[in-house]
C-alpha positions as CSV (number, residue, x, y, z in Angstrom):
1,M,-6.3,2.6,-32.5
2,K,-8.0,0.2,-30.5
3,I,-5.9,-2.1,-28.3
4,V,-7.4,-5.0,-26.1
5,L,-6.5,-5.2,-22.8
6,A,-6.4,-8.8,-22.0
7,S,-7.8,-8.1,-18.3
8,N,-11.2,-7.1,-16.4
9,N,-9.4,-5.7,-13.8
10,A,-10.6,-2.3,-13.1
11,G,-7.5,-1.1,-11.5
12,K,-5.4,-2.3,-14.0
13,L,-7.5,-0.6,-16.7
14,A,-7.6,2.8,-14.7
15,E,-3.8,2.7,-14.2
16,L,-3.0,2.2,-18.3
17,H,-5.6,3.6,-19.8
18,A,-4.2,7.3,-19.6
19,M,-0.7,6.2,-20.4
20,F,-1.7,4.5,-23.8
21,A,-4.4,7.3,-24.8
22,R,-1.4,9.8,-25.2
23,L,-0.6,7.8,-28.1
24,G,-3.6,7.8,-29.7
25,F,-4.5,4.3,-28.4
26,E,-7.6,3.6,-27.0
27,L,-8.0,0.8,-24.5
28,V,-10.8,-2.0,-24.3
29,T,-11.1,-4.6,-21.8
30,Q,-11.3,-8.2,-23.4
31,G,-14.7,-8.7,-21.3
32,S,-16.5,-5.7,-23.1
33,L,-15.8,-7.8,-26.1
34,G,-17.3,-10.8,-25.0
35,I,-13.5,-12.6,-24.6
36,P,-13.1,-14.9,-21.7
37,E,-10.0,-14.7,-19.3
38,A,-7.3,-17.0,-20.8
39,A,-5.8,-19.6,-18.8
40,E,-2.8,-18.9,-17.0
41,P,-0.8,-22.1,-16.1
42,F,2.6,-20.7,-16.2
43,H,5.5,-20.0,-13.5
44,T,6.6,-17.0,-15.1
45,F,4.8,-13.3,-15.3
46,I,6.1,-13.4,-19.1
47,E,4.8,-16.6,-20.1
48,N,1.3,-15.8,-18.8
49,A,1.1,-12.3,-20.0
50,L,2.0,-13.5,-23.4
51,A,-0.8,-16.1,-23.4
52,K,-2.9,-13.5,-22.3
53,A,-2.3,-11.5,-25.0
54,R,-2.2,-14.1,-27.4
55,H,-6.0,-15.1,-26.4
56,A,-7.2,-11.9,-26.5
57,A,-5.7,-11.0,-30.0
58,H,-6.9,-14.2,-31.5
59,L,-10.5,-13.7,-30.2
60,S,-10.8,-9.8,-31.2
61,G,-8.5,-9.7,-34.3
62,L,-7.3,-6.7,-32.8
63,P,-3.8,-5.8,-31.0
64,A,-3.6,-6.6,-27.7
65,V,-1.5,-6.1,-24.4
66,A,-1.4,-8.1,-21.4
67,D,-0.3,-7.7,-17.7
68,D,0.7,-9.9,-15.2
69,A,1.9,-8.8,-12.3
70,G,2.6,-10.1,-8.3
71,L,4.4,-9.4,-5.2
72,C,7.9,-11.3,-5.1
73,V,8.9,-11.7,-1.4
74,D,12.9,-12.1,-0.8
75,A,11.8,-14.6,2.2
76,F,9.7,-16.7,0.4
77,G,12.1,-17.2,-2.4
78,G,10.1,-14.8,-4.8
79,L,6.7,-16.1,-4.0
80,P,3.7,-15.5,-4.4
81,G,4.9,-14.2,-7.7
82,V,2.3,-15.6,-10.3
83,Q,0.0,-16.7,-8.1
84,T,-0.4,-13.4,-5.9
85,A,-4.1,-12.6,-6.8
86,F,-4.8,-16.0,-5.4
87,Y,-2.5,-15.9,-2.6
88,A,-5.2,-16.2,0.4
89,T,-6.7,-19.2,-0.7
90,Q,-4.0,-21.1,0.0
91,F,-4.2,-20.6,3.6
92,G,-8.1,-21.1,3.5
93,Y,-9.5,-17.8,3.0
94,P,-11.8,-16.7,0.1
95,K,-10.1,-14.8,-2.9
96,S,-9.8,-10.9,-2.2
97,D,-7.2,-8.2,-1.9
98,D,-8.1,-7.8,1.7
99,N,-7.7,-11.7,2.7
100,N,-4.4,-11.6,0.5
101,V,-3.0,-8.9,3.0
102,R,-4.5,-10.5,6.0
103,A,-2.7,-14.1,5.0
104,L,0.8,-12.3,3.8
105,L,1.0,-10.6,7.1
106,E,0.1,-13.8,9.3
107,Q,2.9,-15.5,7.2
108,M,5.6,-12.9,8.0
109,Q,5.0,-13.0,11.6
110,G,8.6,-13.0,13.2
111,V,10.2,-12.7,9.4
112,E,12.9,-10.4,9.9
113,N,13.7,-9.9,6.0
114,R,10.7,-7.8,4.9
115,R,12.0,-7.0,1.4
116,A,9.8,-7.5,-1.5
117,A,9.2,-6.4,-4.9
118,M,5.9,-5.5,-6.7
119,V,6.6,-6.7,-10.4
120,S,4.7,-6.1,-13.8
121,T,5.4,-7.8,-16.9
122,L,3.3,-6.5,-20.2
123,V,3.4,-7.8,-23.1
124,A,1.9,-6.2,-26.5
125,L,1.3,-7.7,-29.9
126,R,0.0,-6.6,-33.3
127,S,-1.9,-9.7,-34.0
128,A,-2.0,-13.3,-32.4
129,D,0.8,-14.4,-34.6
130,D,2.8,-11.6,-34.1
131,P,6.7,-12.8,-34.0
132,E,8.0,-9.8,-32.1
133,P,6.1,-9.2,-28.9
134,L,6.9,-6.3,-27.2
135,V,7.9,-6.8,-23.4
136,A,8.3,-4.4,-20.5
137,V,9.0,-5.1,-17.3
138,G,8.5,-2.6,-14.4
139,R,9.9,-3.5,-11.0
140,V,9.7,-1.5,-7.7
141,V,11.4,-2.7,-4.5
142,G,10.2,-2.1,-0.8
143,E,9.3,-3.8,2.3
144,I,6.3,-5.2,3.7
145,T,4.9,-3.4,6.6
146,R,3.5,-5.0,9.8
147,E,0.1,-3.8,9.6
148,P,-2.2,-2.0,6.4
149,L,-1.6,1.7,6.0
150,G,-3.7,3.8,3.4
151,T,-6.8,3.8,1.7
152,N,-5.8,4.2,-2.0
153,G,-4.8,1.6,-4.5
154,F,-5.6,-2.2,-4.4
155,G,-3.9,-5.8,-3.7
156,F,-1.0,-5.4,-1.8
157,D,-0.6,-1.7,-1.8
158,P,-1.5,-1.2,1.8
159,V,1.6,-3.1,2.8
160,M,4.2,-2.1,0.4
161,F,6.1,0.5,1.9
162,I,8.4,2.2,-0.5
163,P,11.4,3.7,1.2
164,E,12.1,6.4,-1.6
165,F,8.7,7.7,-0.5
166,G,8.3,7.0,3.1
167,K,5.1,5.8,2.5
168,T,3.0,2.5,1.3
169,F,1.7,2.7,-1.8
170,A,-1.6,3.1,-0.7
171,Q,-0.6,6.1,1.3
172,L,0.2,7.7,-1.9
173,P,-2.0,10.4,-3.9
174,T,-3.1,8.3,-7.3
175,E,-1.2,10.1,-9.6
176,V,2.1,9.6,-7.9
177,K,1.2,5.9,-7.6
178,N,0.4,5.4,-10.9
179,A,3.6,7.4,-12.3
180,N,6.0,5.3,-9.9
181,S,4.1,1.8,-9.5
182,H,5.7,-1.1,-10.9
183,R,2.6,-1.1,-13.6
184,G,3.4,2.6,-14.1
185,R,7.3,1.8,-14.8
186,A,6.4,-0.9,-17.0
187,A,3.6,1.2,-19.0
188,K,5.8,3.9,-19.7
189,A,8.6,1.4,-21.1
190,M,6.0,-0.1,-23.1
191,V,4.6,3.2,-24.5
192,A,8.4,3.8,-25.5
193,L,8.5,0.7,-27.4
194,M,5.4,1.2,-29.1
195,R,6.1,4.9,-30.3
196,E,9.5,3.4,-31.6
197,R,8.1,0.3,-33.3
198,W,4.3,0.5,-34.2
199,L,4.2,3.8,-34.7
């Protein structure tokens, strides 16, 4: 069964592809079907993920899964949250992962409370009008380092230190990171929901 991934993010596709393949689902990106990205006007992960999934399902006629994820920093009251991808732009930097990391480290200079969570909310729909969306949330709590460490992963992985591993996400082997990341945890929960309710 084909499922549209309501994202064109190569990193997300790579992380999610293997997990869904086990159920016999083939993930295809919305971009490969000519579907433009959906508006994300909301302030919560779940609202944005639902909007993206409905958009992709409506335009493709296929089941869809969408992820909205971000970094929630305790010292900033949970922000940047849904604005994580654009974090650097509010400080005058162009949008990029490296600039997001740079801006975060600058804003956290002198901040002692470095606790943060990476959160991923996945929403899956059988159709655009599905009255019972499947929702799975993955969350990993760690600390923001004082400098980037490691070269694997993307986004804030180089500054997200995970105490249980004693390393940042970017220092972990890809398979370990994918299995234990916020998105990996959400995907594992989503696969269980799909197996229970869709198959």
